[in-house]
C-alpha positions as CSV (number, residue, x, y, z in Angstrom):
1,M,-16.5,-38.2,7.9
2,I,-16.0,-34.5,8.6
3,N,-18.1,-33.2,11.4
4,F,-19.0,-29.5,11.0
5,G,-20.3,-27.0,13.5
6,I,-21.9,-23.9,12.1
7,V,-22.2,-20.4,13.4
8,G,-24.5,-17.9,11.7
9,L,-27.9,-19.1,10.2
10,G,-28.8,-16.3,8.0
11,R,-29.2,-16.5,4.4
12,I,-25.7,-17.7,3.5
13,G,-25.3,-20.0,6.6
14,K,-28.4,-21.9,5.5
15,I,-27.1,-22.2,1.9
16,H,-23.8,-23.7,3.2
17,L,-25.4,-25.9,5.7
18,S,-27.8,-27.3,2.9
19,N,-25.1,-27.8,0.6
20,V,-22.9,-29.8,3.0
21,Q,-25.9,-32.1,3.8
22,R,-26.9,-32.6,0.2
23,Y,-23.6,-32.6,-1.9
24,C,-20.8,-33.6,0.5
25,P,-21.1,-37.3,1.3
26,E,-17.9,-37.3,3.3
27,A,-19.0,-34.5,5.6
28,Q,-22.0,-33.4,7.7
29,V,-23.2,-30.5,9.6
30,L,-23.5,-32.0,13.1
31,A,-24.1,-29.1,15.4
32,A,-25.1,-25.3,15.3
33,S,-24.6,-22.5,17.8
34,P,-26.4,-20.4,18.9
35,V,-29.8,-21.4,17.8
36,K,-32.8,-19.2,17.8
37,P,-36.2,-20.6,18.0
38,K,-36.9,-19.6,14.3
39,H,-34.1,-21.8,13.1
40,Q,-35.1,-25.0,14.8
41,A,-37.3,-26.3,12.1
42,F,-34.7,-25.8,9.6
43,L,-32.1,-27.6,11.5
44,K,-34.4,-30.4,12.1
45,E,-35.2,-30.7,8.5
46,N,-31.5,-30.8,7.6
47,G,-30.5,-33.4,10.2
48,V,-28.5,-31.2,12.5
49,A,-28.9,-33.0,15.8
50,F,-26.8,-30.9,18.3
51,H,-27.5,-27.3,19.6
52,F,-24.9,-25.6,21.7
53,E,-25.7,-22.5,23.8
54,T,-22.4,-20.8,22.9
55,Y,-20.0,-21.0,20.1
56,E,-17.2,-21.4,22.6
57,E,-18.8,-24.8,23.8
58,M,-19.2,-25.9,20.2
59,V,-15.6,-25.5,19.1
60,Q,-14.4,-27.2,22.3
61,D,-16.5,-30.3,21.6
62,A,-14.3,-33.2,20.6
63,S,-16.9,-34.4,17.9
64,I,-16.5,-31.2,15.9
65,D,-13.6,-31.3,13.3
66,A,-14.5,-28.0,11.6
67,V,-16.5,-24.9,11.7
68,I,-18.4,-23.0,9.1
69,I,-18.3,-19.3,10.1
70,A,-21.3,-17.4,8.5
71,S,-22.0,-15.0,11.3
72,P,-21.9,-11.3,10.8
73,T,-18.5,-9.8,9.7
74,A,-18.0,-8.2,13.1
75,F,-17.8,-11.6,14.8
76,H,-15.5,-13.3,12.4
77,Y,-12.2,-12.4,14.0
78,N,-13.1,-13.8,17.4
79,H,-14.8,-16.8,16.0
80,I,-11.8,-17.8,14.0
81,L,-9.4,-17.2,16.9
82,L,-11.5,-19.5,19.0
83,A,-11.7,-22.1,16.4
84,A,-8.0,-22.1,15.7
85,Q,-7.1,-22.2,19.5
86,A,-9.3,-25.4,19.4
87,G,-7.5,-26.8,16.5
88,K,-10.7,-26.9,14.4
89,H,-10.6,-26.3,10.5
90,I,-12.3,-23.3,9.3
91,F,-14.4,-22.3,6.4
92,C,-15.1,-18.5,6.8
93,E,-17.3,-16.2,4.9
94,K,-15.9,-13.1,3.2
95,P,-14.5,-10.7,4.4
96,I,-12.5,-12.2,7.1
97,D,-12.6,-8.9,8.9
98,L,-12.8,-5.1,8.0
99,A,-9.5,-4.3,9.8
100,Y,-6.2,-5.2,7.9
101,E,-4.1,-5.8,11.1
102,K,-6.9,-8.2,12.2
103,V,-6.7,-10.2,9.1
104,K,-2.9,-10.2,9.2
105,N,-3.1,-11.7,12.6
106,V,-5.7,-14.2,11.3
107,T,-3.2,-15.2,8.5
108,A,-0.4,-15.8,11.0
109,T,-2.7,-17.6,13.6
110,V,-4.2,-20.2,11.1
111,A,-0.6,-20.8,9.7
112,A,0.7,-21.5,13.2
113,A,-2.1,-23.7,14.2
114,G,-1.7,-25.8,11.1
115,I,-5.4,-25.8,10.3
116,H,-7.1,-25.9,6.9
117,F,-8.6,-22.4,6.5
118,M,-10.6,-21.2,3.4
119,V,-12.2,-17.9,2.8
120,G,-15.5,-17.9,0.9
121,F,-14.8,-16.2,-2.3
122,N,-17.4,-18.4,-4.0
123,R,-17.4,-16.9,-7.5
124,R,-14.1,-18.5,-8.3
125,F,-16.1,-21.7,-8.4
126,D,-18.8,-20.5,-10.7
127,P,-18.7,-23.0,-13.8
128,H,-18.6,-20.1,-16.2
129,I,-15.8,-18.5,-14.4
130,Q,-13.9,-21.6,-14.2
131,E,-14.4,-22.1,-18.0
132,L,-13.1,-18.5,-18.5
133,K,-10.1,-19.1,-16.3
134,A,-9.3,-22.3,-18.3
135,A,-9.5,-20.3,-21.4
136,I,-7.1,-17.6,-20.1
137,D,-4.6,-20.3,-18.8
138,L,-4.7,-21.9,-22.2
139,G,-3.7,-18.6,-23.8
140,K,-6.9,-18.2,-25.8
141,A,-6.8,-14.4,-25.4
142,G,-3.0,-14.3,-24.9
143,S,-1.4,-12.3,-22.0
144,P,-4.1,-10.1,-20.3
145,R,-3.9,-6.5,-21.2
146,I,-7.3,-5.2,-20.2
147,V,-10.0,-6.7,-18.2
148,K,-13.4,-5.4,-17.6
149,I,-15.8,-6.5,-14.7
150,T,-19.4,-5.3,-14.4
151,S,-21.0,-6.1,-11.1
152,R,-24.4,-4.4,-10.4
153,D,-26.9,-5.5,-7.9
154,P,-30.7,-5.0,-8.6
155,A,-31.2,-3.1,-5.3
156,P,-29.2,-2.3,-2.2
157,P,-29.3,-4.4,0.9
158,P,-31.2,-3.1,3.9
159,L,-29.7,0.1,5.6
160,E,-29.3,-1.8,8.9
161,F,-26.9,-4.1,7.0
162,I,-25.1,-1.4,5.2
163,K,-24.3,0.2,8.5
164,H,-22.0,-2.6,9.6
165,S,-21.0,-4.0,6.1
166,G,-17.8,-1.9,5.5
167,G,-19.4,-0.3,2.7
168,L,-19.6,-1.0,-1.2
169,F,-15.8,-1.8,-1.6
170,L,-15.3,-4.0,1.4
171,D,-18.6,-5.9,1.2
172,M,-19.6,-5.9,-2.5
173,A,-16.6,-5.1,-4.8
174,I,-14.3,-7.2,-2.9
175,H,-15.6,-10.3,-4.8
176,D,-14.5,-8.4,-8.0
177,F,-11.1,-7.5,-6.6
178,D,-10.5,-11.1,-5.7
179,M,-11.8,-12.2,-9.1
180,A,-9.2,-9.9,-10.9
181,R,-6.4,-11.4,-9.0
182,Y,-7.5,-14.9,-9.5
183,L,-8.0,-14.5,-13.3
184,I,-4.9,-12.6,-14.0
185,G,-2.6,-14.4,-11.5
186,D,-0.8,-11.4,-10.4
187,E,-0.8,-8.8,-7.7
188,V,-2.1,-5.2,-7.9
189,V,0.2,-2.3,-7.3
190,Q,-2.2,0.7,-7.8
191,V,-5.7,1.4,-7.2
192,S,-7.8,4.3,-8.5
193,S,-11.5,4.7,-7.8
194,T,-14.2,7.3,-8.2
195,G,-17.7,6.9,-6.6
196,N,-21.0,8.6,-6.0
197,I,-24.4,8.4,-4.5
198,F,-27.4,8.2,-6.9
199,G,-30.0,6.5,-4.8
200,D,-32.1,7.7,-2.0
201,L,-30.5,5.9,1.0
202,P,-28.4,8.1,3.4
203,L,-25.2,6.5,2.6
204,A,-23.0,9.4,3.3
205,Q,-23.6,9.2,6.9
206,Y,-22.1,5.7,6.9
207,D,-19.2,6.6,4.9
208,D,-20.5,4.7,1.8
209,I,-21.6,5.1,-1.9
210,D,-23.8,3.1,-4.1
211,T,-21.9,3.5,-7.4
212,A,-18.2,3.1,-8.2
213,V,-15.7,2.9,-11.0
214,T,-12.3,1.4,-10.0
215,T,-9.0,0.8,-12.1
216,L,-6.6,-1.6,-10.8
217,I,-3.0,-1.8,-12.3
218,F,-1.1,-5.0,-11.9
219,K,2.6,-5.7,-11.7
220,K,2.9,-7.0,-15.1
221,G,1.0,-4.1,-16.5
222,C,-2.6,-5.5,-16.9
223,M,-5.2,-2.9,-16.4
224,V,-8.6,-4.0,-14.9
225,Q,-11.7,-1.6,-15.0
226,I,-14.4,-2.5,-12.5
227,D,-17.8,-0.8,-12.4
228,N,-20.1,-1.5,-9.4
229,S,-23.7,-0.3,-8.7
230,R,-26.3,-1.1,-6.1
231,Y,-29.2,-0.2,-8.5
232,S,-29.7,-2.1,-11.8
233,S,-33.3,-1.9,-13.1
234,Y,-32.9,-4.8,-15.4
235,G,-31.7,-7.4,-12.9
236,Y,-28.5,-8.8,-11.5
237,D,-25.6,-7.8,-14.0
238,Q,-22.6,-9.9,-13.8
239,R,-20.3,-9.6,-16.9
240,L,-16.5,-10.1,-17.5
241,E,-14.2,-9.6,-20.4
242,V,-10.4,-10.3,-20.7
243,F,-8.5,-8.9,-23.6
244,G,-5.1,-9.8,-24.8
245,E,-2.8,-9.8,-27.7
246,N,-4.4,-13.0,-29.1
247,G,-8.1,-12.1,-28.7
248,M,-10.8,-11.9,-26.1
249,V,-12.5,-14.2,-23.9
250,A,-15.7,-13.2,-21.9
251,T,-18.8,-14.4,-19.9
252,Q,-22.2,-12.8,-20.2
253,N,-25.2,-12.7,-17.9
254,I,-27.0,-15.9,-17.0
255,L,-30.7,-15.5,-18.0
256,E,-33.8,-16.7,-16.0
257,N,-34.6,-19.0,-19.0
258,A,-33.3,-19.5,-22.6
259,L,-36.5,-18.5,-24.4
260,Q,-36.1,-16.0,-27.1
261,I,-39.2,-14.2,-28.7
262,S,-38.8,-12.5,-32.0
263,D,-41.4,-10.5,-33.6
264,S,-42.1,-7.1,-35.5
265,S,-41.1,-5.3,-32.3
266,G,-37.7,-7.0,-32.1
267,H,-36.0,-9.7,-30.2
268,L,-37.0,-10.3,-26.5
269,T,-35.2,-12.5,-24.0
270,A,-35.6,-13.2,-20.3
271,R,-34.1,-10.9,-17.5
272,S,-30.9,-11.8,-15.7
273,K,-31.2,-14.1,-12.8
274,L,-32.7,-12.1,-10.0
275,F,-29.7,-11.8,-7.5
276,F,-26.6,-13.5,-6.2
277,I,-28.4,-16.5,-4.4
278,E,-29.8,-17.8,-7.8
279,R,-26.9,-16.5,-10.1
280,Y,-24.1,-18.2,-8.0
281,A,-26.1,-21.3,-6.6
282,D,-23.5,-23.6,-8.3
283,S,-20.6,-21.7,-7.0
284,Y,-21.8,-21.9,-3.4
285,R,-22.2,-25.7,-3.8
286,N,-18.9,-26.1,-5.4
287,I,-16.9,-24.1,-2.9
288,M,-18.1,-26.1,0.0
289,M,-17.3,-29.4,-2.0
290,D,-13.9,-28.1,-2.7
291,F,-13.2,-27.2,1.0
292,V,-14.2,-30.8,2.1
293,T,-12.1,-32.5,-0.8
294,T,-8.9,-30.4,-0.2
295,L,-9.2,-31.0,3.5
296,N,-9.7,-34.9,3.1
297,N,-6.8,-35.0,0.7
298,K,-4.6,-32.9,2.9
299,Q,-4.2,-30.4,0.0
300,A,-3.8,-26.6,0.4
301,P,-6.9,-24.7,0.5
302,S,-7.9,-23.2,-2.8
303,I,-8.5,-19.8,-1.4
304,S,-6.2,-19.0,1.5
305,A,-6.2,-16.3,4.3
306,E,-3.5,-14.5,2.2
307,D,-6.1,-14.3,-0.6
308,G,-8.6,-12.5,1.8
309,L,-5.9,-10.2,3.0
310,A,-4.9,-9.2,-0.5
311,A,-8.5,-8.5,-1.4
312,L,-9.1,-6.5,1.7
313,A,-6.0,-4.3,0.9
314,I,-7.3,-3.5,-2.6
315,A,-10.7,-2.8,-1.1
316,M,-9.3,-0.4,1.5
317,A,-7.2,1.2,-1.2
318,A,-10.3,1.8,-3.3
319,K,-12.1,3.5,-0.4
320,K,-9.2,5.7,0.3
321,S,-8.8,6.6,-3.4
322,V,-12.3,7.8,-3.3
323,K,-11.8,10.0,-0.2
324,E,-8.6,11.4,-1.3
325,N,-9.3,11.6,-5.0
326,R,-6.0,10.1,-6.1
327,P,-4.3,6.8,-7.0
328,I,-3.2,4.6,-4.0
329,S,-0.1,2.4,-4.4
330,I,-0.2,-1.0,-2.5
331,F,2.0,-4.0,-2.2
């Protein structure tokens, strides 16, 4: 039995905790820290028995084998280092940190500690994405030549969150950058991005944008175009297409229901699922199950610290490309 401690009981932290308790029979969340009064009922409902005053106390406790780090990004670095020093295995939400040198240090630290470390790029574990990946690997489209990723949110997060998130590229599009590397199985050598502010939020003062188009060029020549927006009036828009010499494989939006109404006015279907919590519920469950399975089986983590570092490098290059209005070479 793997005993988890968890830090961070916001929306994502609660999802991870619930998924461990419900779907991981070989693991349990045993403790949380710190615990605010508003979280106590949730923890009791989910069978979390121990509350620690500080995170430091929790990772030093001998009964804790691993930690789930779902705290705000600004705390990830110190939380990772403390857990690694205590020899605890780590599941960390993305991004690992907003600073490249810190993520490099995390990569070296967890390797030296010999611990199981996984970064939470959950979309790799969406069943539809996994089917797409299997089709690519089977050569259904042939060698990828052009990939198109659409990722549009129905509305921006609160401004208070945006202030500390790292912006559209480091918080939102970083999922798409990781997805491109995962599907193609290659590394990016050039990043070119353009962006703009179309909404009413004062994003410029936080060095952010709400809309972007990014082109990634990979070593083997594949070209990936990603468009991101924080404003989608018709719901959460998540589509992906891979085109190669043999054809095309693609995934479409997952709708709220499968009902289709046809009448004299045309054909009507449901909206896309509201947001990422609903759309990627399966992937959040599957990624935690994978962490537990690979840890128990002494397998390499499916998503490594190096993957987190690579996605961050692309995100930073995209941000730099917008600022300097030029392509940025990386790796």
